[in-house]
C-alpha positions as MATLAB code, in Angstrom:
seq = 'MGTAAARDRSHWSEHVPDWLTLYVFLGLADLGFTLVAFQLGAKEANPFLSAAQQDGLFEFYKISLTLLILCIAYRLRKRTVIENIMAFANAFMCSLIVYHIASLSLVVFG';
ca = [
     150.401   58.192   94.046;
     153.091   56.781   96.320;
     154.112   54.093   93.859;
     154.253   56.505   90.920;
     156.503   58.848   92.887;
     158.724   55.940   93.924;
     158.895   54.748   90.312;
     159.909   58.244   89.144;
     162.852   58.273   91.576;
     163.969   54.699   91.015;
     166.810   55.812   88.717;
     168.449   57.657   91.630;
     169.248   54.379   93.352;
     170.928   52.816   90.294;
     174.654   52.158   90.368;
     176.818   54.419   88.196;
     179.062   52.161   86.092;
     182.746   52.214   87.003;
     183.730   52.925   83.402;
     181.669   56.115   83.530;
     183.248   57.247   86.793;
     186.690   56.521   85.341;
     185.893   58.669   82.300;
     185.039   61.628   84.527;
     188.285   61.336   86.500;
     190.360   60.923   83.349;
     188.651   63.949   81.815;
     189.462   66.040   84.884;
     193.068   64.817   84.868;
     193.365   65.668   81.174;
     191.991   69.149   81.834;
     194.424   69.695   84.701;
     197.471   68.484   82.772;
     196.434   70.528   79.732;
     196.122   73.705   81.791;
     199.584   73.097   83.277;
     200.942   72.573   79.763;
     199.333   75.846   78.658;
     201.115   77.636   81.508;
     204.387   76.231   80.152;
     203.647   77.535   76.650;
     202.102   74.483   74.967;
     199.363   74.840   72.376;
     196.282   72.651   72.020;
     196.622   69.999   69.290;
     192.855   69.515   68.770;
     191.780   72.158   66.178;
     188.312   72.558   67.727;
     189.682   73.118   71.226;
     192.562   75.185   69.852;
     190.053   77.715   68.522;
     188.364   77.685   71.930;
     191.743   78.310   73.582;
     192.312   81.352   71.402;
     188.847   82.655   72.308;
     189.400   82.056   76.033;
     186.709   79.369   76.148;
     188.882   76.271   76.415;
     187.801   75.290   79.932;
     184.132   75.840   79.114;
     184.297   73.739   75.932;
     186.374   70.975   77.532;
     184.054   70.616   80.538;
     180.925   70.916   78.355;
     182.163   68.232   75.965;
     182.996   65.896   78.858;
     179.563   66.492   80.424;
     177.823   65.893   77.091;
     179.591   62.559   76.635;
     178.862   61.699   80.267;
     175.138   62.383   79.882;
     174.828   60.431   76.630;
     176.823   57.488   77.989;
     174.822   57.430   81.226;
     171.529   57.517   79.337;
     172.637   54.619   77.118;
     174.676   52.798   79.810;
     172.765   49.508   79.566;
     173.735   48.967   75.938;
     176.777   46.814   75.357;
     177.972   48.968   72.475;
     178.248   51.991   74.800;
     180.367   49.971   77.230;
     182.677   49.067   74.339;
     182.860   52.653   73.081;
     183.594   53.941   76.576;
     186.236   51.250   77.112;
     187.981   52.585   74.001;
     187.490   56.184   75.194;
     188.972   55.356   78.603;
     191.950   53.594   77.010;
     192.498   56.621   74.786;
     192.238   58.980   77.758;
     194.734   56.844   79.724;
     197.203   57.062   76.846;
     196.637   60.812   76.709;
     197.421   61.117   80.418;
     200.643   59.120   79.904;
     201.504   61.471   77.023;
     200.880   64.507   79.251;
     203.076   63.110   82.018;
     205.886   62.239   79.595;
     205.732   65.625   77.860;
     205.614   67.581   81.102;
     208.483   65.500   82.501;
     210.622   66.392   79.485;
     209.835   70.080   79.874;
     210.406   70.176   83.628;
     213.335   67.765   83.927;
     214.690   67.719   80.388;
];
């Protein structure tokens, strides 16, 4: 019984890939910048999330979508294709953060 219990918990000691941790932080940064932009009068460009914004569910949908991607990517983390997909996703999220910073800078300082 001891070995079966240890085997069941072996996944808790596995390392979380850096690309997955980065995705979480970029998702949180995107959420924060988006909420600031909303306070300044911006509208969501994504039609799916725009509908959620109008219904008052933007934060719920945004966090749920990020968690869904996180869970799927973690489950499939040992596959090379997932690493490649998440590398693209992280690059996209980085460019989105740069866009947020540039747009907010124009509004605040422009």
